[in-house]
C-alpha positions, 0 to 999 in steps of 0.5 A, spaced: 378 478 547 379 478 539 383 485 540 388 483 545 390 476 542 393 479 536 397 484 540 399 479 545 402 475 539 405 481 536 409 482 542 411 475 543 414 475 536 418 481 537 421 479 544 422 472 542 426 475 535 434 473 535 438 479 537 444 481 533 451 479 537 457 483 537 464 481 538 467 484 544 474 485 541 475 490 537 477 489 529 484 489 528 486 495 524 488 494 517 495 496 516 494 500 509 501 502 509 504 495 508 499 495 501 499 502 499 503 504 493 509 509 495 513 514 491 521 515 491 524 520 487 532 521 486 538 519 482 540 512 480 546 509 484 546 502 482 542 498 477 542 491 475 536 485 473 534 484 480 535 491 484 535 498 483 538 503 488 536 510 488 539 516 492 535 522 494 538 528 497 534 534 500 537 541 501 538 542 508 537 534 510 540 528 510 540 524 504 536 517 504 538 511 499 533 505 498 534 499 494 528 496 490 527 489 488 525 489 480 521 483 478 518 481 471 511 485 473 516 492 474 514 497 469 519 501 466 516 508 463 522 512 459 526 506 458 531 502 462 534 507 467 542 508 467 546 510 473 545 518 474 538 518 471 533 521 475 527 517 476 521 516 480 519 509 483 512 507 485 513 501 490 510 497 495 513 495 502 512 487 503 515 482 507 521 481 503 523 488 502 521 494 497 518 492 491 518 497 485 512 497 481 513 502 476 520 506 474 519 512 471 525 515 468 525 523 468 532 525 466 537 521 463 545 522 465 548 527 461 
């Protein structure tokens, strides 16, 4: 009798323990592309205090143009870009559009 009682007590404790519950709906996937840094390299077509427009031409393909919003947090490496400068723009896509995080001037206009 003494050896059965601890066994029954242990069995009751194991069976009575709460079980973890899991959601029946799968988690929503993160939209990492919305927050992930992206890069765009090309020639500056227009620049002012609030925006930067860059055109990229790839041999054998259509050219593409992007306009980036410049903020106080935008960092410039190699100086402020001028029209016809070659630049690489690191940017993030937000609800308001593409926001430039860093602008690297690769080559100034001649």
